[in-house]
PDB file as gemmi writes it, atoms N, CA and C in Angstrom:
CRYST1    1.000    1.000    1.000  90.00  90.00  90.00 P 1                      
ATOM      1  N   MET A   1     139.017  64.097 155.386  1.00  0.00           N  
ATOM      2  CA  MET A   1     140.197  63.310 155.684  1.00  0.00           C  
ATOM      3  C   MET A   1     141.169  64.199 156.469  1.00  0.00           C  
ATOM      4  N   ASN A   2     141.613  63.705 157.617  1.00  0.00           N  
ATOM      5  CA  ASN A   2     142.537  64.504 158.426  1.00  0.00           C  
ATOM      6  C   ASN A   2     143.961  64.426 157.874  1.00  0.00           C  
ATOM      7  N   LEU A   3     144.845  65.213 158.443  1.00  0.00           N  
ATOM      8  CA  LEU A   3     146.209  65.312 157.937  1.00  0.00           C  
ATOM      9  C   LEU A   3     146.940  63.969 157.985  1.00  0.00           C  
ATOM     10  N   GLU A   4     146.798  63.244 159.083  1.00  0.00           N  
ATOM     11  CA  GLU A   4     147.493  61.951 159.197  1.00  0.00           C  
ATOM     12  C   GLU A   4     147.019  60.978 158.122  1.00  0.00           C  
ATOM     13  N   ALA A   5     145.730  60.931 157.879  1.00  0.00           N  
ATOM     14  CA  ALA A   5     145.179  60.039 156.848  1.00  0.00           C  
ATOM     15  C   ALA A   5     145.673  60.464 155.467  1.00  0.00           C  
ATOM     16  N   ARG A   6     145.744  61.760 155.225  1.00  0.00           N  
ATOM     17  CA  ARG A   6     146.229  62.249 153.937  1.00  0.00           C  
ATOM     18  C   ARG A   6     147.702  61.888 153.732  1.00  0.00           C  
ATOM     19  N   LYS A   7     148.504  61.993 154.808  1.00  0.00           N  
ATOM     20  CA  LYS A   7     149.922  61.637 154.701  1.00  0.00           C  
ATOM     21  C   LYS A   7     150.075  60.145 154.390  1.00  0.00           C  
ATOM     22  N   ILE A   8     149.300  59.319 155.060  1.00  0.00           N  
ATOM     23  CA  ILE A   8     149.363  57.872 154.811  1.00  0.00           C  
ATOM     24  C   ILE A   8     148.967  57.569 153.371  1.00  0.00           C  
ATOM     25  N   SER A   9     147.920  58.214 152.911  1.00  0.00           N  
ATOM     26  CA  SER A   9     147.469  58.021 151.534  1.00  0.00           C  
ATOM     27  C   SER A   9     148.545  58.455 150.542  1.00  0.00           C  
ATOM     28  N   LEU A  10     149.175  59.568 150.815  1.00  0.00           N  
ATOM     29  CA  LEU A  10     150.241  60.064 149.940  1.00  0.00           C  
ATOM     30  C   LEU A  10     151.410  59.093 149.907  1.00  0.00           C  
ATOM     31  N   VAL A  11     151.809  58.592 151.060  1.00  0.00           N  
ATOM     32  CA  VAL A  11     152.923  57.639 151.117  1.00  0.00           C  
ATOM     33  C   VAL A  11     152.568  56.377 150.343  1.00  0.00           C  
ATOM     34  N   GLN A  12     151.353  55.891 150.509  1.00  0.00           N  
ATOM     35  CA  GLN A  12     150.933  54.699 149.773  1.00  0.00           C  
ATOM     36  C   GLN A  12     150.982  54.940 148.267  1.00  0.00           C  
ATOM     37  N   GLU A  13     150.507  56.079 147.834  1.00  0.00           N  
ATOM     38  CA  GLU A  13     150.543  56.429 146.413  1.00  0.00           C  
ATOM     39  C   GLU A  13     151.986  56.540 145.933  1.00  0.00           C  
ATOM     40  N   PHE A  14     152.844  57.182 146.735  1.00  0.00           N  
ATOM     41  CA  PHE A  14     154.248  57.340 146.389  1.00  0.00           C  
ATOM     42  C   PHE A  14     154.924  55.974 146.222  1.00  0.00           C  
ATOM     43  N   LEU A  15     154.604  55.041 147.103  1.00  0.00           N  
ATOM     44  CA  LEU A  15     155.229  53.714 147.037  1.00  0.00           C  
ATOM     45  C   LEU A  15     154.840  52.954 145.774  1.00  0.00           C  
ATOM     46  N   ARG A  16     153.739  53.330 145.160  1.00  0.00           N  
ATOM     47  CA  ARG A  16     153.314  52.688 143.910  1.00  0.00           C  
ATOM     48  C   ARG A  16     154.020  53.278 142.678  1.00  0.00           C  
ATOM     49  N   VAL A  17     154.687  54.401 142.838  1.00  0.00           N  
ATOM     50  CA  VAL A  17     155.372  55.044 141.717  1.00  0.00           C  
ATOM     51  C   VAL A  17     156.632  54.254 141.386  1.00  0.00           C  
ATOM     52  N   ASP A  18     156.798  53.925 140.100  1.00  0.00           N  
ATOM     53  CA  ASP A  18     157.993  53.183 139.703  1.00  0.00           C  
ATOM     54  C   ASP A  18     158.768  53.902 138.598  1.00  0.00           C  
ATOM     55  N   ASN A  19     158.538  55.192 138.479  1.00  0.00           N  
ATOM     56  CA  ASN A  19     159.214  55.995 137.480  1.00  0.00           C  
ATOM     57  C   ASN A  19     160.158  56.958 138.195  1.00  0.00           C  
ATOM     58  N   GLU A  20     161.463  56.809 137.929  1.00  0.00           N  
ATOM     59  CA  GLU A  20     162.455  57.618 138.639  1.00  0.00           C  
ATOM     60  C   GLU A  20     162.287  59.105 138.361  1.00  0.00           C  
ATOM     61  N   LYS A  21     161.874  59.467 137.153  1.00  0.00           N  
ATOM     62  CA  LYS A  21     161.681  60.879 136.824  1.00  0.00           C  
ATOM     63  C   LYS A  21     160.578  61.498 137.677  1.00  0.00           C  
ATOM     64  N   ILE A  22     159.530  60.741 137.934  1.00  0.00           N  
ATOM     65  CA  ILE A  22     158.444  61.244 138.786  1.00  0.00           C  
ATOM     66  C   ILE A  22     158.944  61.410 140.212  1.00  0.00           C  
ATOM     67  N   ILE A  23     159.712  60.453 140.689  1.00  0.00           N  
ATOM     68  CA  ILE A  23     160.246  60.537 142.056  1.00  0.00           C  
ATOM     69  C   ILE A  23     161.178  61.740 142.184  1.00  0.00           C  
ATOM     70  N   ILE A  24     162.033  61.948 141.199  1.00  0.00           N  
ATOM     71  CA  ILE A  24     162.934  63.107 141.231  1.00  0.00           C  
ATOM     72  C   ILE A  24     162.134  64.400 141.240  1.00  0.00           C  
ATOM     73  N   ALA A  25     161.098  64.462 140.399  1.00  0.00           N  
ATOM     74  CA  ALA A  25     160.266  65.668 140.342  1.00  0.00           C  
ATOM     75  C   ALA A  25     159.569  65.914 141.676  1.00  0.00           C  
ATOM     76  N   LEU A  26     159.077  64.856 142.315  1.00  0.00           N  
ATOM     77  CA  LEU A  26     158.419  64.993 143.619  1.00  0.00           C  
ATOM     78  C   LEU A  26     159.412  65.439 144.690  1.00  0.00           C  
ATOM     79  N   GLU A  27     160.616  64.873 144.664  1.00  0.00           N  
ATOM     80  CA  GLU A  27     161.644  65.301 145.612  1.00  0.00           C  
ATOM     81  C   GLU A  27     161.961  66.781 145.435  1.00  0.00           C  
ATOM     82  N   ASN A  28     162.144  67.184 144.183  1.00  0.00           N  
ATOM     83  CA  ASN A  28     162.460  68.586 143.907  1.00  0.00           C  
ATOM     84  C   ASN A  28     161.336  69.507 144.364  1.00  0.00           C  
ATOM     85  N   LEU A  29     160.105  69.113 144.093  1.00  0.00           N  
ATOM     86  CA  LEU A  29     158.948  69.910 144.509  1.00  0.00           C  
ATOM     87  C   LEU A  29     158.894  70.025 146.029  1.00  0.00           C  
ATOM     88  N   LEU A  30     159.106  68.933 146.723  1.00  0.00           N  
ATOM     89  CA  LEU A  30     159.069  68.930 148.185  1.00  0.00           C  
ATOM     90  C   LEU A  30     160.158  69.844 148.755  1.00  0.00           C  
ATOM     91  N   HIS A  31     161.379  69.700 148.264  1.00  0.00           N  
ATOM     92  CA  HIS A  31     162.483  70.532 148.762  1.00  0.00           C  
ATOM     93  C   HIS A  31     162.237  72.013 148.465  1.00  0.00           C  
ATOM     94  N   LYS A  32     161.759  72.293 147.261  1.00  0.00           N  
ATOM     95  CA  LYS A  32     161.508  73.683 146.875  1.00  0.00           C  
ATOM     96  C   LYS A  32     160.430  74.296 147.764  1.00  0.00           C  
ATOM     97  N   ARG A  33     159.342  73.568 147.975  1.00  0.00           N  
ATOM     98  CA  ARG A  33     158.232  74.105 148.770  1.00  0.00           C  
ATOM     99  C   ARG A  33     158.628  74.274 150.225  1.00  0.00           C  
ATOM    100  N   LYS A  34     159.384  73.323 150.784  1.00  0.00           N  
ATOM    101  CA  LYS A  34     159.848  73.462 152.164  1.00  0.00           C  
ATOM    102  C   LYS A  34     160.726  74.692 152.310  1.00  0.00           C  
ATOM    103  N   SER A  35     161.586  74.918 151.333  1.00  0.00           N  
ATOM    104  CA  SER A  35     162.454  76.087 151.347  1.00  0.00           C  
ATOM    105  C   SER A  35     161.632  77.375 151.269  1.00  0.00           C  
ATOM    106  N   GLU A  36     160.620  77.385 150.408  1.00  0.00           N  
ATOM    107  CA  GLU A  36     159.754  78.559 150.274  1.00  0.00           C  
ATOM    108  C   GLU A  36     159.015  78.847 151.571  1.00  0.00           C  
ATOM    109  N   LEU A  37     158.487  77.801 152.215  1.00  0.00           N  
ATOM    110  CA  LEU A  37     157.770  77.987 153.479  1.00  0.00           C  
ATOM    111  C   LEU A  37     158.696  78.512 154.563  1.00  0.00           C  
ATOM    112  N   PHE A  38     159.922  78.004 154.585  1.00  0.00           N  
ATOM    113  CA  PHE A  38     160.899  78.474 155.562  1.00  0.00           C  
ATOM    114  C   PHE A  38     161.153  79.961 155.361  1.00  0.00           C  
ATOM    115  N   GLU A  39     161.381  80.354 154.114  1.00  0.00           N  
ATOM    116  CA  GLU A  39     161.663  81.760 153.815  1.00  0.00           C  
ATOM    117  C   GLU A  39     160.463  82.654 154.113  1.00  0.00           C  
ATOM    118  N   GLU A  40     159.247  82.150 153.874  1.00  0.00           N  
ATOM    119  CA  GLU A  40     158.043  82.931 154.171  1.00  0.00           C  
ATOM    120  C   GLU A  40     157.919  83.222 155.660  1.00  0.00           C  
ATOM    121  N   ASN A  41     158.420  82.306 156.484  1.00  0.00           N  
ATOM    122  CA  ASN A  41     158.295  82.455 157.936  1.00  0.00           C  
ATOM    123  C   ASN A  41     159.440  83.240 158.566  1.00  0.00           C  
ATOM    124  N   LEU A  42     160.450  83.573 157.754  1.00  0.00           N  
ATOM    125  CA  LEU A  42     161.546  84.380 158.283  1.00  0.00           C  
ATOM    126  C   LEU A  42     161.067  85.812 158.485  1.00  0.00           C  
ATOM    127  N   LYS A  43     161.396  86.344 159.614  1.00  0.00           N  
ATOM    128  CA  LYS A  43     161.037  87.725 159.896  1.00  0.00           C  
ATOM    129  C   LYS A  43     162.306  88.453 160.304  1.00  0.00           C  
ATOM    130  N   PRO A  44     162.558  89.595 159.696  1.00  0.00           N  
ATOM    131  CA  PRO A  44     163.780  90.309 160.055  1.00  0.00           C  
ATOM    132  C   PRO A  44     163.766  90.744 161.517  1.00  0.00           C  
ATOM    133  N   MET A  45     164.931  90.712 162.100  1.00  0.00           N  
ATOM    134  CA  MET A  45     165.100  91.129 163.482  1.00  0.00           C  
ATOM    135  C   MET A  45     165.140  92.661 163.523  1.00  0.00           C  
ATOM    136  N   SER A  46     164.511  93.223 164.519  1.00  0.00           N  
ATOM    137  CA  SER A  46     164.573  94.678 164.665  1.00  0.00           C  
ATOM    138  C   SER A  46     165.975  95.066 165.119  1.00  0.00           C  
ATOM    139  N   LEU A  47     166.339  96.312 164.884  1.00  0.00           N  
ATOM    140  CA  LEU A  47     167.649  96.791 165.313  1.00  0.00           C  
ATOM    141  C   LEU A  47     167.776  96.704 166.835  1.00  0.00           C  
ATOM    142  N   LYS A  48     166.704  96.988 167.546  1.00  0.00           N  
ATOM    143  CA  LYS A  48     166.732  96.902 169.011  1.00  0.00           C  
ATOM    144  C   LYS A  48     166.968  95.454 169.453  1.00  0.00           C  
ATOM    145  N   GLN A  49     166.252  94.525 168.830  1.00  0.00           N  
ATOM    146  CA  GLN A  49     166.425  93.119 169.192  1.00  0.00           C  
ATOM    147  C   GLN A  49     167.850  92.663 168.890  1.00  0.00           C  
ATOM    148  N   PHE A  50     168.384  93.070 167.740  1.00  0.00           N  
ATOM    149  CA  PHE A  50     169.754  92.732 167.379  1.00  0.00           C  
ATOM    150  C   PHE A  50     170.733  93.257 168.425  1.00  0.00           C  
ATOM    151  N   ASN A  51     170.580  94.526 168.769  1.00  0.00           N  
ATOM    152  CA  ASN A  51     171.480  95.132 169.768  1.00  0.00           C  
ATOM    153  C   ASN A  51     171.341  94.463 171.126  1.00  0.00           C  
ATOM    154  N   ASP A  52     170.106  94.110 171.503  1.00  0.00           N  
ATOM    155  CA  ASP A  52     169.893  93.405 172.777  1.00  0.00           C  
ATOM    156  C   ASP A  52     170.612  92.058 172.780  1.00  0.00           C  
ATOM    157  N   GLU A  53     170.540  91.339 171.659  1.00  0.00           N  
ATOM    158  CA  GLU A  53     171.194  90.032 171.589  1.00  0.00           C  
ATOM    159  C   GLU A  53     172.712  90.170 171.609  1.00  0.00           C  
ATOM    160  N   VAL A  54     173.231  91.180 170.940  1.00  0.00           N  
ATOM    161  CA  VAL A  54     174.677  91.432 170.984  1.00  0.00           C  
ATOM    162  C   VAL A  54     175.098  91.766 172.409  1.00  0.00           C  
ATOM    163  N   ASP A  55     174.334  92.639 173.075  1.00  0.00           N  
ATOM    164  CA  ASP A  55     174.647  92.992 174.466  1.00  0.00           C  
ATOM    165  C   ASP A  55     174.614  91.763 175.363  1.00  0.00           C  
ATOM    166  N   GLN A  56     173.627  90.892 175.145  1.00  0.00           N  
ATOM    167  CA  GLN A  56     173.522  89.674 175.951  1.00  0.00           C  
ATOM    168  C   GLN A  56     174.726  88.770 175.702  1.00  0.00           C  
ATOM    169  N   ALA A  57     175.141  88.642 174.453  1.00  0.00           N  
ATOM    170  CA  ALA A  57     176.302  87.809 174.122  1.00  0.00           C  
ATOM    171  C   ALA A  57     177.565  88.357 174.785  1.00  0.00           C  
ATOM    172  N   ILE A  58     177.736  89.660 174.742  1.00  0.00           N  
ATOM    173  CA  ILE A  58     178.908  90.279 175.382  1.00  0.00           C  
ATOM    174  C   ILE A  58     178.870  90.039 176.887  1.00  0.00           C  
ATOM    175  N   ASP A  59     177.701  90.202 177.488  1.00  0.00           N  
ATOM    176  CA  ASP A  59     177.546  89.971 178.928  1.00  0.00           C  
ATOM    177  C   ASP A  59     177.832  88.505 179.268  1.00  0.00           C  
ATOM    178  N   ASP A  60     177.339  87.584 178.451  1.00  0.00           N  
ATOM    179  CA  ASP A  60     177.604  86.164 178.685  1.00  0.00           C  
ATOM    180  C   ASP A  60     179.097  85.873 178.634  1.00  0.00           C  
ATOM    181  N   GLU A  61     179.782  86.476 177.677  1.00  0.00           N  
ATOM    182  CA  GLU A  61     181.228  86.255 177.550  1.00  0.00           C  
ATOM    183  C   GLU A  61     181.964  86.844 178.745  1.00  0.00           C  
ATOM    184  N   GLU A  62     181.597  88.048 179.149  1.00  0.00           N  
ATOM    185  CA  GLU A  62     182.263  88.703 180.275  1.00  0.00           C  
ATOM    186  C   GLU A  62     182.040  87.962 181.582  1.00  0.00           C  
ATOM    187  N   ASN A  63     180.933  87.236 181.700  1.00  0.00           N  
ATOM    188  CA  ASN A  63     180.596  86.538 182.937  1.00  0.00           C  
ATOM    189  C   ASN A  63     180.784  85.022 182.819  1.00  0.00           C  
ATOM    190  N   SER A  64     181.580  84.617 181.845  1.00  0.00           N  
ATOM    191  CA  SER A  64     181.960  83.194 181.677  1.00  0.00           C  
ATOM    192  C   SER A  64     180.757  82.263 181.579  1.00  0.00           C  
ATOM    193  N   ARG A  65     179.741  82.693 180.848  1.00  0.00           N  
ATOM    194  CA  ARG A  65     178.571  81.840 180.650  1.00  0.00           C  
ATOM    195  C   ARG A  65     178.582  81.228 179.250  1.00  0.00           C  
ATOM    196  N   LEU A  66     179.767  80.892 178.783  1.00  0.00           N  
ATOM    197  CA  LEU A  66     179.927  80.285 177.466  1.00  0.00           C  
ATOM    198  C   LEU A  66     180.487  78.888 177.631  1.00  0.00           C  
ATOM    199  N   ILE A  67     180.357  78.084 176.582  1.00  0.00           N  
ATOM    200  CA  ILE A  67     180.923  76.743 176.580  1.00  0.00           C  
ATOM    201  C   ILE A  67     181.724  76.606 175.286  1.00  0.00           C  
ATOM    202  N   SER A  68     182.873  76.000 175.381  1.00  0.00           N  
ATOM    203  CA  SER A  68     183.713  75.839 174.188  1.00  0.00           C  
ATOM    204  C   SER A  68     183.079  74.808 173.255  1.00  0.00           C  
ATOM    205  N   ALA A  69     183.461  74.873 172.005  1.00  0.00           N  
ATOM    206  CA  ALA A  69     182.933  73.923 171.022  1.00  0.00           C  
ATOM    207  C   ALA A  69     183.313  72.498 171.406  1.00  0.00           C  
ATOM    208  N   GLN A  70     184.527  72.312 171.892  1.00  0.00           N  
ATOM    209  CA  GLN A  70     184.968  70.972 172.301  1.00  0.00           C  
ATOM    210  C   GLN A  70     184.128  70.443 173.460  1.00  0.00           C  
ATOM    211  N   ASP A  71     183.877  71.282 174.461  1.00  0.00           N  
ATOM    212  CA  ASP A  71     183.065  70.854 175.601  1.00  0.00           C  
ATOM    213  C   ASP A  71     181.634  70.550 175.171  1.00  0.00           C  
ATOM    214  N   LEU A  72     181.123  71.348 174.256  1.00  0.00           N  
ATOM    215  CA  LEU A  72     179.771  71.109 173.754  1.00  0.00           C  
ATOM    216  C   LEU A  72     179.696  69.781 173.022  1.00  0.00           C  
ATOM    217  N   LYS A  73     180.694  69.486 172.199  1.00  0.00           N  
ATOM    218  CA  LYS A  73     180.730  68.199 171.495  1.00  0.00           C  
ATOM    219  C   LYS A  73     180.745  67.038 172.482  1.00  0.00           C  
ATOM    220  N   LYS A  74     181.523  67.171 173.561  1.00  0.00           N  
ATOM    221  CA  LYS A  74     181.574  66.116 174.578  1.00  0.00           C  
ATOM    222  C   LYS A  74     180.209  65.914 175.221  1.00  0.00           C  
ATOM    223  N   LYS A  75     179.524  67.025 175.517  1.00  0.00           N  
ATOM    224  CA  LYS A  75     178.180  66.919 176.120  1.00  0.00           C  
ATOM    225  C   LYS A  75     177.217  66.229 175.172  1.00  0.00           C  
ATOM    226  N   VAL A  76     177.261  66.607 173.919  1.00  0.00           N  
ATOM    227  CA  VAL A  76     176.351  66.041 172.932  1.00  0.00           C  
ATOM    228  C   VAL A  76     176.596  64.548 172.766  1.00  0.00           C  
ATOM    229  N   GLN A  77     177.852  64.143 172.771  1.00  0.00           N  
ATOM    230  CA  GLN A  77     178.170  62.722 172.626  1.00  0.00           C  
ATOM    231  C   GLN A  77     177.601  61.903 173.774  1.00  0.00           C  
ATOM    232  N   LYS A  78     177.464  62.487 174.939  1.00  0.00           N  
ATOM    233  CA  LYS A  78     176.904  61.777 176.097  1.00  0.00           C  
ATOM    234  C   LYS A  78     175.402  61.586 175.971  1.00  0.00           C  
ATOM    235  N   TRP A  79     174.747  62.363 175.109  1.00  0.00           N  
ATOM    236  CA  TRP A  79     173.291  62.258 174.936  1.00  0.00           C  
ATOM    237  C   TRP A  79     172.882  60.939 174.299  1.00  0.00           C  
ATOM    238  N   GLU A  80     173.754  60.360 173.500  1.00  0.00           N  
ATOM    239  CA  GLU A  80     173.395  59.161 172.744  1.00  0.00           C  
ATOM    240  C   GLU A  80     173.346  57.922 173.558  1.00  0.00           C  
TER     241      GLU A  80                                                      
END                                                                             
């Protein structure tokens, strides 16, 4: 069974659940596991990479390659 079929099967099984405690437990398990997977994939930045990014940010600021939060919000609102 491929991943898509397994997801459909899981959703169908979930829709048959009528016990709130089971649903809460499943929600908690899902959130916990997603958080664990996220943390497992975090990799610390090297000191060189950190310094390079700081230097790039300073260069961007000095050369006016930044956008204000207000301007960014206006741009985002136009996306919708």
